[in-house]
SEDREN-107902 format. One record per residue (C-alpha): x, y, z; residue number from 1. Coordinates in steps of 0.5 Angstrom, whole numbers, plus 500, padded with zeros to 3 digits. Each point is the difference from the previous one (the first is absolute). Example, Ala and Ser with C-alpha at 12.3 -4.5 7.8 and 13.67 -1.06 7.14 Angstrom:
BEGIN
<node><east>525</east><north>491</north><up>516</up><num>1</num></node>
<node><east>502</east><north>507</north><up>498</up><num>2</num></node>
END
This chain:
BEGIN
<node><east>551</east><north>542</north><up>423</up><num>1</num></node>
<node><east>503</east><north>497</north><up>506</up><num>2</num></node>
<node><east>497</east><north>505</north><up>504</up><num>3</num></node>
<node><east>493</east><north>498</north><up>498</up><num>4</num></node>
<node><east>502</east><north>493</north><up>501</up><num>5</num></node>
<node><east>502</east><north>501</north><up>507</up><num>6</num></node>
<node><east>494</east><north>504</north><up>502</up><num>7</num></node>
<node><east>495</east><north>495</north><up>497</up><num>8</num></node>
<node><east>504</east><north>494</north><up>504</up><num>9</num></node>
<node><east>499</east><north>505</north><up>506</up><num>10</num></node>
<node><east>493</east><north>501</north><up>499</up><num>11</num></node>
<node><east>498</east><north>493</north><up>498</up><num>12</num></node>
<node><east>504</east><north>498</north><up>507</up><num>13</num></node>
<node><east>496</east><north>505</north><up>504</up><num>14</num></node>
<node><east>493</east><north>498</north><up>496</up><num>15</num></node>
<node><east>502</east><north>492</north><up>502</up><num>16</num></node>
<node><east>502</east><north>502</north><up>507</up><num>17</num></node>
<node><east>493</east><north>504</north><up>501</up><num>18</num></node>
<node><east>496</east><north>494</north><up>497</up><num>19</num></node>
<node><east>503</east><north>495</north><up>505</up><num>20</num></node>
<node><east>499</east><north>504</north><up>506</up><num>21</num></node>
<node><east>493</east><north>502</north><up>498</up><num>22</num></node>
<node><east>498</east><north>492</north><up>498</up><num>23</num></node>
<node><east>503</east><north>499</north><up>507</up><num>24</num></node>
<node><east>495</east><north>505</north><up>503</up><num>25</num></node>
<node><east>494</east><north>497</north><up>496</up><num>26</num></node>
<node><east>501</east><north>493</north><up>502</up><num>27</num></node>
<node><east>499</east><north>503</north><up>507</up><num>28</num></node>
<node><east>494</east><north>503</north><up>499</up><num>29</num></node>
<node><east>497</east><north>494</north><up>496</up><num>30</num></node>
<node><east>500</east><north>496</north><up>507</up><num>31</num></node>
<node><east>493</east><north>497</north><up>501</up><num>32</num></node>
<node><east>499</east><north>497</north><up>507</up><num>33</num></node>
<node><east>493</east><north>499</north><up>503</up><num>34</num></node>
<node><east>498</east><north>498</north><up>507</up><num>35</num></node>
<node><east>494</east><north>497</north><up>501</up><num>36</num></node>
<node><east>496</east><north>498</north><up>507</up><num>37</num></node>
<node><east>498</east><north>493</north><up>498</up><num>38</num></node>
<node><east>496</east><north>499</north><up>507</up><num>39</num></node>
<node><east>501</east><north>497</north><up>507</up><num>40</num></node>
<node><east>501</east><north>493</north><up>502</up><num>41</num></node>
<node><east>503</east><north>497</north><up>506</up><num>42</num></node>
<node><east>507</east><north>498</north><up>500</up><num>43</num></node>
<node><east>501</east><north>492</north><up>501</up><num>44</num></node>
<node><east>507</east><north>496</north><up>501</up><num>45</num></node>
<node><east>501</east><north>493</north><up>500</up><num>46</num></node>
<node><east>503</east><north>496</north><up>505</up><num>47</num></node>
<node><east>507</east><north>502</north><up>498</up><num>48</num></node>
<node><east>498</east><north>507</north><up>500</up><num>49</num></node>
<node><east>500</east><north>501</north><up>492</up><num>50</num></node>
<node><east>495</east><north>503</north><up>497</up><num>51</num></node>
<node><east>494</east><north>496</north><up>498</up><num>52</num></node>
<node><east>498</east><north>503</north><up>494</up><num>53</num></node>
<node><east>506</east><north>502</north><up>495</up><num>54</num></node>
<node><east>501</east><north>506</north><up>496</up><num>55</num></node>
<node><east>501</east><north>505</north><up>505</up><num>56</num></node>
<node><east>507</east><north>504</north><up>500</up><num>57</num></node>
<node><east>499</east><north>503</north><up>507</up><num>58</num></node>
<node><east>496</east><north>499</north><up>506</up><num>59</num></node>
<node><east>501</east><north>504</north><up>506</up><num>60</num></node>
<node><east>494</east><north>497</north><up>504</up><num>61</num></node>
<node><east>500</east><north>495</north><up>505</up><num>62</num></node>
<node><east>496</east><north>493</north><up>500</up><num>63</num></node>
<node><east>492</east><north>501</north><up>500</up><num>64</num></node>
<node><east>500</east><north>507</north><up>500</up><num>65</num></node>
<node><east>496</east><north>505</north><up>495</up><num>66</num></node>
<node><east>504</east><north>502</north><up>494</up><num>67</num></node>
<node><east>500</east><north>505</north><up>494</up><num>68</num></node>
<node><east>502</east><north>497</north><up>493</up><num>69</num></node>
<node><east>503</east><north>504</north><up>495</up><num>70</num></node>
<node><east>503</east><north>499</north><up>493</up><num>71</num></node>
<node><east>505</east><north>504</north><up>497</up><num>72</num></node>
<node><east>500</east><north>499</north><up>493</up><num>73</num></node>
<node><east>506</east><north>503</north><up>495</up><num>74</num></node>
<node><east>497</east><north>502</north><up>493</up><num>75</num></node>
<node><east>506</east><north>503</north><up>498</up><num>76</num></node>
<node><east>504</east><north>497</north><up>494</up><num>77</num></node>
<node><east>506</east><north>499</north><up>504</up><num>78</num></node>
<node><east>502</east><north>497</north><up>507</up><num>79</num></node>
<node><east>498</east><north>505</north><up>506</up><num>80</num></node>
<node><east>503</east><north>500</north><up>507</up><num>81</num></node>
<node><east>495</east><north>501</north><up>505</up><num>82</num></node>
<node><east>503</east><north>504</north><up>506</up><num>83</num></node>
<node><east>501</east><north>497</north><up>507</up><num>84</num></node>
<node><east>495</east><north>504</north><up>504</up><num>85</num></node>
<node><east>493</east><north>501</north><up>498</up><num>86</num></node>
<node><east>497</east><north>505</north><up>503</up><num>87</num></node>
<node><east>493</east><north>500</north><up>503</up><num>88</num></node>
<node><east>497</east><north>507</north><up>500</up><num>89</num></node>
<node><east>493</east><north>502</north><up>504</up><num>90</num></node>
<node><east>495</east><north>505</north><up>498</up><num>91</num></node>
<node><east>500</east><north>504</north><up>506</up><num>92</num></node>
<node><east>502</east><north>507</north><up>502</up><num>93</num></node>
<node><east>506</east><north>498</north><up>504</up><num>94</num></node>
<node><east>502</east><north>496</north><up>493</up><num>95</num></node>
<node><east>503</east><north>494</north><up>504</up><num>96</num></node>
<node><east>505</east><north>495</north><up>496</up><num>97</num></node>
<node><east>502</east><north>493</north><up>502</up><num>98</num></node>
<node><east>505</east><north>496</north><up>496</up><num>99</num></node>
<node><east>499</east><north>493</north><up>498</up><num>100</num></node>
<node><east>507</east><north>497</north><up>500</up><num>101</num></node>
<node><east>500</east><north>495</north><up>494</up><num>102</num></node>
<node><east>507</east><north>500</north><up>497</up><num>103</num></node>
<node><east>501</east><north>502</north><up>493</up><num>104</num></node>
<node><east>497</east><north>495</north><up>494</up><num>105</num></node>
<node><east>502</east><north>500</north><up>493</up><num>106</num></node>
<node><east>493</east><north>499</north><up>495</up><num>107</num></node>
<node><east>501</east><north>498</north><up>493</up><num>108</num></node>
<node><east>496</east><north>503</north><up>495</up><num>109</num></node>
<node><east>493</east><north>497</north><up>501</up><num>110</num></node>
<node><east>501</east><north>497</north><up>506</up><num>111</num></node>
<node><east>497</east><north>502</north><up>507</up><num>112</num></node>
<node><east>501</east><north>498</north><up>507</up><num>113</num></node>
<node><east>495</east><north>500</north><up>506</up><num>114</num></node>
<node><east>501</east><north>501</north><up>507</up><num>115</num></node>
<node><east>496</east><north>500</north><up>507</up><num>116</num></node>
<node><east>501</east><north>505</north><up>505</up><num>117</num></node>
<node><east>496</east><north>502</north><up>506</up><num>118</num></node>
<node><east>494</east><north>504</north><up>499</up><num>119</num></node>
<node><east>501</east><north>507</north><up>503</up><num>120</num></node>
<node><east>495</east><north>501</north><up>506</up><num>121</num></node>
<node><east>500</east><north>508</north><up>500</up><num>122</num></node>
<node><east>493</east><north>500</north><up>497</up><num>123</num></node>
<node><east>502</east><north>505</north><up>495</up><num>124</num></node>
<node><east>501</east><north>499</north><up>492</up><num>125</num></node>
<node><east>507</east><north>498</north><up>498</up><num>126</num></node>
<node><east>504</east><north>498</north><up>494</up><num>127</num></node>
<node><east>506</east><north>497</north><up>499</up><num>128</num></node>
<node><east>506</east><north>503</north><up>496</up><num>129</num></node>
<node><east>506</east><north>497</north><up>497</up><num>130</num></node>
<node><east>506</east><north>502</north><up>496</up><num>131</num></node>
<node><east>502</east><north>497</north><up>494</up><num>132</num></node>
<node><east>506</east><north>501</north><up>495</up><num>133</num></node>
<node><east>503</east><north>496</north><up>494</up><num>134</num></node>
<node><east>504</east><north>494</north><up>502</up><num>135</num></node>
<node><east>506</east><north>503</north><up>495</up><num>136</num></node>
<node><east>503</east><north>506</north><up>504</up><num>137</num></node>
<node><east>496</east><north>499</north><up>506</up><num>138</num></node>
<node><east>503</east><north>503</north><up>507</up><num>139</num></node>
<node><east>500</east><north>493</north><up>503</up><num>140</num></node>
<node><east>506</east><north>498</north><up>495</up><num>141</num></node>
<node><east>497</east><north>493</north><up>498</up><num>142</num></node>
<node><east>499</east><north>501</north><up>493</up><num>143</num></node>
<node><east>504</east><north>501</north><up>494</up><num>144</num></node>
<node><east>504</east><north>507</north><up>500</up><num>145</num></node>
<node><east>497</east><north>506</north><up>496</up><num>146</num></node>
<node><east>504</east><north>506</north><up>498</up><num>147</num></node>
<node><east>498</east><north>504</north><up>506</up><num>148</num></node>
<node><east>503</east><north>495</north><up>505</up><num>149</num></node>
<node><east>506</east><north>499</north><up>496</up><num>150</num></node>
<node><east>502</east><north>507</north><up>500</up><num>151</num></node>
<node><east>498</east><north>501</north><up>508</up><num>152</num></node>
<node><east>504</east><north>494</north><up>501</up><num>153</num></node>
<node><east>506</east><north>503</north><up>497</up><num>154</num></node>
<node><east>499</east><north>507</north><up>503</up><num>155</num></node>
<node><east>500</east><north>496</north><up>507</up><num>156</num></node>
<node><east>507</east><north>497</north><up>498</up><num>157</num></node>
<node><east>503</east><north>507</north><up>498</up><num>158</num></node>
<node><east>497</east><north>502</north><up>507</up><num>159</num></node>
<node><east>504</east><north>494</north><up>503</up><num>160</num></node>
<node><east>506</east><north>502</north><up>497</up><num>161</num></node>
<node><east>499</east><north>508</north><up>502</up><num>162</num></node>
<node><east>498</east><north>503</north><up>494</up><num>163</num></node>
<node><east>494</east><north>505</north><up>501</up><num>164</num></node>
<node><east>494</east><north>498</north><up>496</up><num>165</num></node>
<node><east>493</east><north>500</north><up>501</up><num>166</num></node>
<node><east>497</east><north>493</north><up>499</up><num>167</num></node>
<node><east>493</east><north>500</north><up>497</up><num>168</num></node>
<node><east>494</east><north>499</north><up>504</up><num>169</num></node>
<node><east>496</east><north>494</north><up>500</up><num>170</num></node>
<node><east>493</east><north>501</north><up>496</up><num>171</num></node>
<node><east>494</east><north>500</north><up>505</up><num>172</num></node>
<node><east>496</east><north>494</north><up>500</up><num>173</num></node>
<node><east>493</east><north>500</north><up>497</up><num>174</num></node>
<node><east>494</east><north>500</north><up>505</up><num>175</num></node>
<node><east>494</east><north>496</north><up>499</up><num>176</num></node>
<node><east>494</east><north>500</north><up>505</up><num>177</num></node>
<node><east>493</east><north>495</north><up>500</up><num>178</num></node>
<node><east>493</east><north>503</north><up>501</up><num>179</num></node>
<node><east>498</east><north>502</north><up>507</up><num>180</num></node>
<node><east>498</east><north>494</north><up>504</up><num>181</num></node>
<node><east>494</east><north>501</north><up>504</up><num>182</num></node>
<node><east>501</east><north>496</north><up>507</up><num>183</num></node>
END
């Protein structure tokens, strides 16, 4: 009788662990982020060098220059970290790529951010791609820790104390892209 109880406890524990890990993976696949081109505008600053119209998270454009206005929206039911270097990919045989240094940003559920960047001048179609991940357990370590991060920190602590163990890798961020934009 005791053997059956022990086996049932082991099976229930294993089922609980599998359920926890599958839920964490399910949460990563539920990431819903959209990138939209809102249009073009001229960047404008006031006499002190501040944006004359608010609501922009990042502006990489000099005063009076033509700018592309993009909006990143979080439709996920949890906070999301937008990666620090969105990528502009060109639809050309060379497959050229440019990085847009914006810094990371946390988007709460149903929150959006707008940013301006200089429009690409290559004359070919382009699109913006960003990496996103849930705030909990993010690789930036800015949100609450999850089980995987705690295990990783413990493994690193063991390695620091000369105990040979492998640390689990960070889960890769999920990529989202805008539609192709014609110049």
